[in-house]
C-alpha positions in Angstrom: 0.0 0.0 0.0 2.8 2.4 0.9 4.7 1.5 -2.2 1.7 2.6 -4.4 1.5 5.9 -2.6 5.2 6.5 -3.2 4.8 5.8 -6.9 1.8 8.1 -7.1 3.5 10.9 -5.2 6.6 10.5 -7.5 4.4 10.6 -10.7 2.5 13.7 -9.6 5.7 15.4 -8.5 7.3 14.9 -11.9 4.2 16.0 -13.6 4.1 19.2 -11.5 7.7 19.9 -12.2 7.3 19.4 -15.9 4.3 21.8 -16.1 6.2 24.3 -14.0 9.2 24.2 -16.3 7.0 24.6 -19.4 5.2 27.6 -17.8 8.5 29.2 -16.8 10.0 28.7 -20.3 6.9 30.2 -21.9 6.9 33.2 -19.7 10.6 33.8 -20.5 9.7 33.6 -24.2 12.2 30.7 -24.8 9.9 29.3 -27.5 11.2 32.1 -29.8 14.8 30.9 -29.6 13.7 27.3 -30.2 11.6 28.3 -33.1 14.4 30.3 -34.7 16.9 27.5 -34.3 14.4 25.1 -35.9 13.9 27.4 -38.9 17.7 27.7 -39.3 18.2 24.0 -39.3 15.4 23.4 -41.8 16.8 26.1 -44.1 20.2 24.5 -43.9 18.8 21.1 -44.8 17.0 22.5 -47.8 20.2 24.3 -48.9 18.8 27.9 -48.7 20.5 29.0 -45.5 
């Protein structure tokens, strides 16, 4: 019984931390840097950049 509670607590802790990191990254506008890097990689693969 206690083992199941530990597993449940661990799962919800990891879920909470993942959501918190996503929110912090979104608030810091980190998605713009990721998007720009993705564009550059795609253009290099095509041969334009």
